[in-house]
N, C-alpha and C positions, 0 to 999 in steps of 0.2 A: 867753567867752574861748576855750573849747575850739573852739567853732564857728568863731571867727575864725581860729584856727590851722589848722584843717582847710581852710578856704577859701583861706588863703594858700598852703598846700602844693599844693592842687589847681590853683590858678592857675599855679604854677610847673611843674606836671607836664603842663599842656596842650600846650605847645610841643614837648617831647620826644616825647610820644605822637603828636602830629600829624606830626612829622618822620618817625617810624618808619612810620606808616601810609602817608605819601607815598612813602617809600623802597620799601616792599613793593609799592605800586601801580606804581611805575616799573619795578620788576623784572619784575612779572607782565605789564604791558602795553607795555613799552618796545619800540620798533622800533629795531633795531640799525643805525644809520646813522652813519658816521664820515666826517670830512673827508679828502679825498685830499691826500696829501703825497708828494713824490718827493725823493730826495737833492739834486737840483738846486734844489729850492725852499728849502732851508735856507740861512740866512745865513752870513756868514764866521765868526761866533763860535758857530755851531750845528752839531750833527752829527745824522745821521739815525739814530734809534733803531729798529733792526730788530725789536725786540720789540713796541713800540707803534705802529710804522709812522707815527711823527710826528717832528718836529724837537725836539731838546732842547739847551739852552744849555750851552756848555762852561764850565769853571771859569776862575778868574782867570789871566791871562797865558797863555791857551790859544787855539788856533784849530782849525778843521776840518782833518782830514787830507786827503790827495789823493783818497782813496776817498769821503770824506764820511760814513763810517760810524763814525768815532771822533774823539777830540780829541788833539791833540799840542801840545807847548809852542811858544810863539812863538819866533821867531828870537832867539838870544842867551840863551835860558832853558833850564836843565837840569831833568830830571825828578827829584823827590825821593822820593816815596812812591807806593804803589799801594794803593787802598782797595777796599772790597767793594761800592761803589755804582756808579751810572752814571758819575759824575765820578771816573774811576779813577786820576787822577794829580794831583800838585801840582808847581808849577814855581818855580824860583828863578833869578834873573838871574846870569850868570857875571861874575866880577871882570874888571877891565880888563886885568890882566896875562895872563889866559887867556880871551880873548873868544870862542873857538870852542866849540861844543858837540860832544861826542863823538857817534859814529855811533849809539850806543845811546840817546843822549839823557839819560844819567844823570850826566854829568860835564862839566867844562870843561877846555880844553886849548889850548896854543899850537900853531899850524899851521906846518909847514915851508914851505908854499907858501900860495897864496891860499885864500880861503874861497869856497864855492859860495853859491848864492842862499838856501840854507836855513841859512847860518851855520855850516856844518861844513867840516872840512878836506877837501881833495881832493888826490890825487896824480896825477902824470903817468901816461900810459898805460903799462901793464906793471907797475905797482907796486901793492902792497896797503897800504892805510893801517893802521898799527899804532898804537893808542892806549893799549895796555897792555903791560907787560913780559912776560917769559916765564912769570912766575908769575901773570899776570893782574892785577897791580897797575897802576893808572892812571898814566900818564906825564904829566909836566908839559909835555913837548914831544913831539908826535906824530912818528912816523917812517913813511916809506914803505918798508915791507918786509913780509915774511911774518909772519902772526900766530902766536902761541904759545898753545896751549890747555892747557898743563900745569897740573895742580892745584897749589896752591889758587888759581887765578887768577880764579875765579868767572866764567869765560868758556868757551865751547865754540864749536867751529866750527859755523857755521850749515849748513842743509841743502844750500846751494849751494857751501859751502866757499870763499867769496870774502871773508869777513871774520870777525872775532871778535865774539861777542855775550855779553852777561851772561846768566846763568841766569834762568829764569822766576821771577817773584815768589813762586811757591808754595814755593820752596826757602828755606833759611835764609840769613842775610846773610853767613855765613862759609864756606859750601861749596855746591857744586852737587850734593852727594850727599844723597839723601833718607834721613835717619837713622831708625833704629828708635825707637819703634814706628810711625813714619809709613809710609804706603803710597804707592809710586810707580806710577802708572798713566797711560798715554798721554802720557808726557813731563812729567807734573805730580806734585807731591808733596803728599799730603793727610794731614791729621792722622788718627790711628787712630780707628776707629769713627765715621767720617763717616756711613756707612750701617749700620743695625743688622743687616742681613742681606747676604749675598752676592748679587750680581746674577745673574739667570738669563739667559744669552745665547742662549736658544733662540728659534727662529721656528717658529710652529705653522702647518702646512699642513693645514687641516681636511679639504679635499677629498681629499687623498691619505692622510689618517689617520696622519700621523707628524709629528714635529718634528725639526729639526736644530740643531746648535750652530753658529751663524753665525760665521764668522771676523771679520766686521765688528763684530758685537755683542760678541764676546769681547774685541776690541781697544779698543772705544770706549764700550760701555754704562756700565761702572762709572765711568770717568773723566768722561764727559759728565754723568752723574748727580751725581757728587761735586762737579765744578766748578760745576754749576748750583746745587746746594744750598748749597755752602760759599761760593763766590765770586760767585754770581749772574752767571756768565759768560754773555753773551747768545748767542754762537754755540753754546756747550755746551748751553744750554737748548733752542735750536732743533734741535740734533742729537739730543737726547733725544726731543723731540717727533717728529722724523722717524722714529726707530726705532719709536716707538709706532704711527705711521701705517703703517709697513711690516708691523707685526703686526696690521693690520686694525682698529686702535682697540679691540681686544678687552680686556675687563676681567674679572677673576675674583677676588673677595674680596681676600685679602691677598697677591696674587701679587707675585713679585719680578721679573717679566719687564719689558719696556720700558714698557708701559702702566701696570703696577702701580707702578713707580718714578716714572713721570711723575705719577701720582696722588698719590704720597707728597709729591713736591715741591710739587704743586698745593695740597694741604691745608696744607703748612707755610707757605704764603704767604697764607693766608686773612685774616690780620690786616692785610695791606698793602692799599693802595688798588687799585681795578680800573683797567684800561686803557680809554681812550676811553669811559668811563662805561658799560662793558658788564660786568655782574657775572660773566660766565663767562670773562672774559679777565683773567688775573692778571698782576701786574707781572713783567717779565723772561721770561715764558713765552709760547709760541705758544698761540693759541686753537684747541683741538682738539675740545672737547665743548660741547654745549648743555646745561649743567646738570651736577649731580653724579650724576644717575641718569636712566633712561629715563622717557618719558611726557610730555615737554614739546614734542613735535613740533607739535601743533596750535597751541600758543601762538606758536611761531616762524613757522609757515606760514600761519596763517589769522586772526591777530589784527588786523593793520592792513594796508591796501593799500599798494602801492609808490607814492610820489608822482611817478609818471611816467605820462603819458597817451599811449596808442597810438591812432593814427588811420590808416585805410586810404586816405582820400581827403580832398580839401579843401585849404585853405591851410595848415592845421596838420597835414598828413600827417606821420606819424612811425611808421615800421616798422623802424627800425634798433635792434638790440639791441647795446648797448655793454657789453662785459665786459672787465674788467681782472684780471690775476693778479699777485700778489706771488710771485716765483720764488725758491726757495732750493735750494742744492745739498745733498748728503747730509751735509756737514760743518756744516750750519747757517748757512752764509754767505748773506746776501742778495745776489742777483745783479742783479735788475732788476724794474721794473714792465713787464709785457708785455701788449699788446693781445691778447685772446683772439679767435682767428679764424685761418682758414687751417689750418696743420698742427700747432699746438701742442697742442690737445686732440683732434685727429683724426689717428689713426695711419694711416688709409687714405690712400694717395696719390691725388691728383686735381688737376684744374684749379682755379686760384685762384677763378675766377668761380663754379664749382659749390660749392666749400667756403664761399664767402662767403654763399651763399644760405641757409646754416644760421642765419644771424643776421638774417634778415628776418622780422619778427614775423608770425605767422599761417601761415608756410610750413612744413608738416610735412616735416621733413628726416630722411632715413635713408640712411646710407651703410654698406655692408658690404664686407668683403674678407677674404682669407686671407693672413696674413703669415708669412714664413719665420722660424723660430726663429733661424737663422743671421743673418738681417738684423737681427733685434731685438738680438742680442748685439753686433753691430757698431755699431749706431746708438745704443744705450743702455748704454754701459759702466757708468754710474752713474745712479740715478734722480734726476729733478728733481721738486720738490714745489711745488704750486700752492695758494695761497690765493686763491680766485676771488671777485671782487666785481662787482656791477652798477654801471656808471657812470651816476649820475643827472644828470650835467651840473651846470650852475650857474656856468660861467665861472671866475672867480678863486676862487669858493667851491665848488669841485667837491665833491660828496658821493658816497660809495660805500655800497652796500648789500651786506653779506656774503651769499653764496649758501650756504644750508644744504646739507649733503651727507649722503646716505643710502647707507651701505656695506652691501650685502646680505650680505656675508661676515662682518660684525662679530658677535662673540659677547659675550654678557654672562652671566657665571656658567654658561658651557657651552652656552647656547642661542642660536640665531640669531634675535635679537629683531626684526631689521629685515625679516623675511620674514612677519611677522604683520600685524595691523591697526595703524593709525596710533597708537593710544593706547599701543602698546608700543615705538614707534620711539625710537631713541637717535641723534639727529642729531649730525653732526661737521662739521669744517671742512676740514682740509688733505687733499689727495689727490695721488696720483702715477699715472702711466700704466704704466710698465714698470719692474720691479725685477729686475735681473740680478745684484745684489750680495749681498743678504742670504742667498741660497741657496748661497753658496760656503762649504764646510766647512773645508778645510785652510788655505787662505790666500785673501786677497782678490784674488790674481792667478790662482787656479786656475779651471777651468771649473765653473760652478755646477751643483749637483745638481738644483736646481729654480729655475724663474723664475716670477714672478707678473706677470700681464698684466691690465689693465683691458679685458676683452673687450666689455663693454657700458657705454657712457657715455651717459646720457640726461638731458637738461635739460627739465624740465616747467614750463610756464607755465599758471597757473590764473586764469581770469577771475573777478573779484568778482561774485557773483550779484546779480541784480536791480539792476544798475547800468548806466547808459547813457553813462558818461563814459570808457569805455575803460581802467578801472583793473584792475590785476592784483594778486594776492597775491605775496609773495616767491617767486622761482623755486626749484625743488628740483632738485639734481643727484643722480642715482642712479647708483651704480657697482656693477658686478658683476665681480669678479676671478676669474681662472682660474689654478689652480696647474698648471704644465706640468712634468712629470718629464722631464728631459733623457735621451734615449736616442740619437737620431741627429739632430743639428742640421741636417744637409743635407736631410733629408726631412720633418722635423716642421714643421707649420704651426699657426697659431692663428687662429681666426675672430674678427674685430673688427667691432663695430657702434657707430656714433655716431648718436644720435637727438635730435631737437628736437621735443617734443610740446606741443600747446596744447589745453587742455580747459576746459570750463565745467560747472557743475553741471547735470546732465541730469534731476534729480529732477522738476522742474516739467514738462519736456517729456514725460517718461515718464508722469507722472500724467495729463496731457491726452490722450496717446495711448491709455492704458488706459481713460480715461473715454469717449473716442469709441468705442473698440471695445465697451465695455460697453453704451453706449446703443444704438449701431447694431446690435450683436449681439442685444439684446433686441427691437428692431424686426424684425430678421430672423427671430426665432422666431415672432413674431406673423404676419408675412407668409407664412412657410412653413406655419404652421397654416392660414391662409386658403387657400393653394394646396392643401393636403391636403383640406380640406373641399370645395373646388371639384372636386377630382379624385374624391372619393367620390360627389358628386352626378353627375358625368359618367360614372361606371361603374355608377350605380344600385345601389350597395351600401352599406347603412347600418351594416354590421357593422365594428367596429374590431378588426382582427386583426393578425397579424405582418406581412402585406403592407402594411397601412396604416402601421405604424411604420417599415417600410423605406422606403416612399414619402416619409414625412415627413423622414427622414434624408437622402434624396436631394435633396429640395427644399431642405432646410436647408443642405446642403453647398454648393449653388450660391449661395444668398443670403449665407451666411457668407463664401464666397470673395469675393463682391462687396464685403462690408464690409472685409475685409482689404485688398483691392485699393484701395478708395477711401482708406482711412486711410494705407496705405503710399505711394501716389502723392501724396497731399496732403502727407505728411511730407517726401518727397523734393523735391517742388516748393517747399515752404517753405524748406528749406535752400538750394536752388538759387537762389531769388530773393533771400532776405535775406542770404546770405553771398557769393554770386558776382556776381549781375547787377545788384542794386540799388546805386546810389551813395549810399544813405542812411546807410551806416555811416561817417559822418564821425568818430565815435568808436566804437571796437570794442565792440559789445554782444552779438555772436553769434559763437561758435566752433563748428567742426564736432565732432561726437562722435568720440571715439577709436575705433580699430578694435575694441577690447574692448567698447565701449559700443554698437557696431553689431550685435552678435550677436543681440540680441532682435529688432531690425528685420529681419535676414536670416531669422530664424525665422518671422516674420510672412509674409514673402514666400514661404517654403517652404510654409507652411500654405495660403496663398491658391492657390498652384499646385496642390497636391495636391487641395484641395477643388474647384477649377475643373476639374481633370482628371476627377474623379468625375462632376460635372455634365455635362461634355462627352460622356463615354462613355454616360451615361444618355440624353441627348438623341439621340446617334447611334443607340443601340439602338431608341429609340422611333420614329425616322424610318425605319429599315430594316424595321420590323415593322408599319407603318401599313396599315390595310385600305383598299383602293382598288378602285373598279369604274367602268368606262366605260359609260355608258348610251347606247345607240345608238337615236336616235329615227327613224331612217330605216325606212320601210315599203315592201314590194314594190309596184311600180306595176302597174296592170291592163293597160296597153298593152305591146306588144312581148313577149307571152308566148312561151315556148318550148314545143315539142312533145316529149313524153316517151313512149317506147314501153314498154308494160307488158302482158305476157301476150298479145302479138299485137295489142292495141288501142292506139290513140293517144289521148292526152288533153293538154289545155293546162294548163301550170303557170306561175304568175307568175315573172318574172325575179328571181333572188335579189338580196339586198342585199349590196353589196360590203363586204368586211372591211378594205379598204385605208384607209378613213378612220379606223377604230379604231386600226389599226397606226400610222398617221401621228400621231395625237394621242398615243398611248402613247409613241412615240419622242420626240416633242417634250417630253412630261412627263419622260422619262428624262434629256433634256438639261438640264432645269431643276434637277435635283436638287442639283447642286453649284455653281450660279452664286452669286456673292456680290455685295454692294453695293460692294466694293472689288476692286482687282486685287492679289492676294497677291504676285505677282512684282514689280510696281511698288512695292508697299509695302515689301518687304524691301530692294530696291535703293535706294529713296529714303532710307530710314533709314540704310543703310550709307554712302550718298553723303554725307549730312550729318555723320555721326560720323567717318568716316575720311578723306574727301577734303577736306571743308571744316574738318576738325579741331575739330568741336564736342565731341569727346571731351576736349579740354583743359579744358572747363568742369567736368569731374569731378575734376580734380586737387585735392589737399589744400593749396591756397593761395588767397589772397583775390583773385587777379587773374583777370579775365574775358577775357583776350586769347586769341585762337584760334591765332595763329601764335607759335611758340616757336623761339628760336635753338637750333641743334644743340649749341652749346657751353654753353647754359644748363642749370641743374639742373632735372630733371623730377621733381617730388615724386610719391609714390605716389597711387593713386586712392582716393577716398572711395567706399565701397560705396553709401552713401545717395545721394550726388550721381550716381553712375553709374546707379543704378536710376532715380532721379528724371529724369535727362536722357533715358535711353533710353525710359522709359515715356511721358514728355511728348512727345518727338519722334514716337513711334509713334502716339499719340493724335491729335496735331495733323495729321499727314499723312493718317491714316485719316479724320479729320473732313473735311479738304479733299476727299478722294476721294469720300466719301459725298455731300457737297454738290454736287460736280461731276456725279456719276452721277445723283443723284435730281433735281436742279434743271435741269441742262442736257442731259446725255446721254439720259436716259430721256424727256425731253419733246421733244427735237428730233432724236434719232437713232434709238434703239431702246429700247423698254420690253418686255423679254421676258415679264414677268408679265402685263401687259395684252394683249400680243400673243397669249399663250396663250389667254386668255379669248376673244379675238376669233376665234382659230382654232377653238375649240370651237363657237362659233355658226355659223361658215362650214361646219364639218364635220358639224353636226347631232349633236354628241356632248356629253353632259353628264358631269361627273366628280363622284363622291361619295367622300369620304375620311372615315375614322374614325380620329382620333388617340387617342381613348379609346373605351371600349365603346359609350357612348351619346352621344358628342359628336364632331363632326367639321365638315367643310366641304363645301359644295355649290357647284359651278360650273354654272350653267344655260346649256347650249349648244344648246338646241332652236332650230332654224332657224325664222325667221318666214315662210319660203317653203314650208315643209312638206317639201321634199326638198333634199338636198345631193349625192346621188349622180347627177350629171347631166353634161352636156357643157359645153365651155368657153363656148359662146354663151349658154346658159341661165344659167350661173353669173355671167357678166359682166352679164347683164340683171338678175339678182337683186341684185347689189351696187349697180348703178346705181339701182334702185328704192329701196334703203335710203338712198343718198346724197340722193335727192330726196324722202325721207320719203313715199313712195307705198305703204308697207306698215307693218305694226305694229312696235312696239318689241321689243327682244330680252329685256326683263326677264321674270322669272317672274310678277310681278304685272302685270296689264294696265295699259297706259299708264305703264310704268316701264322704265328702262334698267338697273336693278340686277340683275346676273347672279350675284354672289357672295354667299354666305350662310354664317353659322355655324349649325350645326344641332344641336339637342338633341332626340334621339328618345326615344320611349317604350321601355320594356323589352320590350313585346310586339313592336314592330317589330324591335328588335334580335334577339330570339330567332328570328323568322322569317328574318331575314337570315343568321343563323348556321347555321340548318338548310340553307338553300340553299348557303351558302358551304362547308359540309362536303363537299358533292358536288363542288364546283369544285376543292377543294384535295386531293382523294383521291389524285391522282398528279401528277407534273410533266408537262411538255409531251410530246406523243407523239413517239416516235422514227420514223425512216424505215422500219424493218423491224418490223412488228407482227404478232403472231399473232391468231387469231380472238377470244380472250378479251380481249386488250388493245384490239382495235378496238371491242369491245362496251363496254368500260369508257370509252373515249374518247367513244363515242356518248352514254353517260350524262352525261359532263362537258359535252358540247355542249348536251344538253338542259337541264342545270342552268344553263348560261350563259344560254340563251334564257329560262329561267324567271326567273333573277335580273334579266335585262334587262326582262322584261315586268313583274315584280313592282315593281321600283323605278320604272319608268315610270308604272305605275298609281298608285303612291304620290304621285308628283309631280302626277298628274292628278286627285288626290282620289278615286281609285277604290276605296279601302278606308275606309269610314266609321269602322271601329273603330281604324284606324291613321292617322287624318287629322292634318293639321298646320295651323298658322296662321303667317302672316308678320307679324313685328312688329319694331319698332326696339328696340335695347338702350338701357337707361337709362345716363346718364352715369356713375353710380356703378358699374354693372355693367362698363362698359368700363374704368374705372380699376382696379378690384380684380381683374378677370378672372374673375368668377364670376356665374352666372345666378341671379337670385333665385327665378324660377319653375321648379319641378321639372316635367318632362314626365311627368305621371302618366297622364292620359287622352288627351293630345294632344301631338304634337311641335311644336317651335317652330323656325321658320326666322328667324334674326336677320339683317337687312340688314347687309351688310359691304362697304362701298365701299373699305375699306382693303386688301382682298385679303389677309386674314389667313391664308388657306390656305397662304401661303408659310411659315407656322410649321413645316410638316412638311418644309421645304427648308432648305438652308444659308442661303438668301436671308433668311429670316425670323428667323434666329438669329445675325445678324452681331455683336451685342454679345457673345454668349458666345464665338464664334469669335475675335473680336478680342482680348478679354481673355485667352483661353487662349494665343493667339499671343504677346501681350506678355509674359505670365508665363513662357512657355517660353523666349522669347528672353532675358529678364532672368535667369532661373535658370541657364541655360547660361553667360551672360556673367559672372555673379557667381562661378560656379565656375571658369571658365577665364580671366577677365580678357581676353577676346578677342572683340571685336565681330564680326569676320569669321567666326569659327567659329560664334558664336551665330546669325548670319544664315544661314549655310549649313545648319545643323541645323534651324533654324526652317522654312526653305523645304522641306527634305527631309520633315519631319513633315507639313507641309501637303499635299505631294504624296501621301504615304502614306495619310493619312486621307481625302483626296479619292478615291484609288483604292479604299479600303475602302468608302466611302460609295457610290461608283458601282457597284461589284460587287454588294454586298449589296442596294442599292436596285433594281438591274436585276433581280436574282433575285426579290425580293419582288414587283416589278411584274409579272413574267412569271407567277408563281404565282397572284397574286390576279386577274389579268385574262385569263389564258389566251393572252396574246400571246407568241409564240415569241421567245426571246432573240435569235434571228438578225435580227429586225426592229428590235431596239433597239440602234442604233449611235451 
């Protein structure tokens, strides 16, 4: 029996419990969407309720007023009573003997003349309709004369003084005097103790650290609160809410300021139903706050997407942002529904076309200006208040989405809660732009002591993550107000900024970028270690010391710079393709990072530039300190000897070998030092031509359009740093690639190949070139003439070249029956030590001067003998004249070519690796084009990101190219002269 009772009770409790859970769920997960209604949409027997923004039905025998915001009695009916709910009157039909209704609508009367269309008496021009006697008693017959407002007539002259009116309904039925202990405020009579405490009419200006007693608040705060609390007066409730908005929506415990009193009224109506099924919107009150306390921002901003799809292209293209605002004046009167756009939320003046661009989805909009305080006082004598909604469309069933507002000046219990993280935010609804009224202390007509201006208005749209349908979360409007202390209105100005931002969750993109940097950075470490090991082999030093660590860091700086460069260019190209140039975004799925989100990307670019600069300077130093010697194979001829007198006797001496061939080869090598695979001048001019002349720079603007030509009247959004970098780097790479293809494939094959021509010149000149880029590693160009002599006349030289063309002589290669003349050489430590001993004598002093004393001349003789010794020594090495320092010629393995390291260490024998790729250009600019190109790109982009000026970046890039070219030429020429004893005057 007991069990059955319990089961019966539990069955009856299931439905209430389920309803409670459903209600809690709807409150937590509800998306706040309301139907759109305007006063014109209400029927004849309906009025527009300014509190709920909906149409409400009038009572019996009533109709809509001319404004549409209230109900009045129908023609021939008088008003009997006033109630405290929305239907504030009751009506009764007038008797037939007094068919007209009085002007105040509360009585019936006979008219001296005809009735108007509203069923009321009307007088001829120049007369005032009198419906009451001198004591205010209603007359049976109306008269056209002046009204009498003497007490106790229950009538007073209206504000215009054109007719007599009955006292407001808050007074007693016998007198227009508010008797004690009642309180009269704002022309209304309230019962005593309507409010438990007195109202605090102060307005807090936290930025200026003081408060003032506002004349408007003194006059209206108490009466608005009392009328809203006691009589549920709609305009009074709106006026109270407006005063809370003027106080920055700030709440503090049991405060009796505007927001504290609004909160009191808000809590008193907790038992009543909500408006538009929104729990935070109480009956008769404006919707000011999202919840009773902070912390509900994420629920309002990121719970559910907006049921509107945005698309940049295609048949369903939709980029128009439709915003509507319900506009109220300071007195709480509803003025109109207003389309947001143009100048209503944008204080800065401007062309309509430019201001309209703010409401094109995806276009980052920012407009700033400085406005005069005097102009603000003239144009905004009273503040206007806006409840902003997003129009979701729907034809006859239009729906509106409220826009949450974040006021950064809002305080909660003394703290600025909206300046912290989202979990502490306290979202609000109503906003204003300029308040010149509440800062007036003495009277509402005096000059304000302080004005408050919304100096920053920002509307942010956030894309729903991992969504390909163009959905967004509810937009957020952020407001920053500035308190301006009035000192001199003619000189004071206020900075104003209006911004429209679009963002998406960049967590996944940052994760992928960091992953790519981590993986490639790890590979760069391994590659740098491999380079370090190769370098240790090439200097024949097995010891790991401080120099080794420094060399590793130098190698790693270059490789890590390449990693940063690859990742940043790839990232910039990704955004450029998928946001700007691809027509695949039929539905918006990608939005550009915000400027604050680009800071890490810019840091990566800075790191890439700094590291690449270290690598570039390191390579520059290595090139200007390379060891080089020109081996002259020419030998004196026996015929044509000259006679030399010595101690009175004559003897025959062979004719000397001419030095001009050596000078000529050295000069040609000097010319090769700074040639490149591209033309830097053409490169810079071509990039600038595409960016500035063809307006490719417009592709870097923060909007989704890929049009190159823009109208001067159209709005120009700010640049995206990521797009700007990606565009500039991609253009630079593409033009450089085209140049490399042109010079390597066409120009060098059909016009002039300076590298191969230099090798050919060495053979014709009978001069070989030996270079050491490292201590025991370098390059060898075999220039030994197959004819034995090159120091000859024109006829013999022409015959020699003809024999080569007709294959009537041997081949030029180092190895018999081979044409390979260029080699990479890895020499033994013994050979290098002997080279250094001779080199010390060569580098003991610089070139000889014209005026030399005897000791200097002797020293030069020693150098010349050392030169001849070096020439003979290296020639004998090539001719296998030193068995203990012999070498062998071999081919490099494929793996050795790929990793840039030789597997065989030259312990007892040196190795000459065939090198048909002419890799001796690695000691020239020509062989380091990739390093130079990336350095130029990064230099150009760093200057541009700092200055936002492509022309300046191009000019400075060209200037640095010329400077480093001059440095390389100067130091390289000096090194060449020191190492080969060729006078610098022959290096032109």
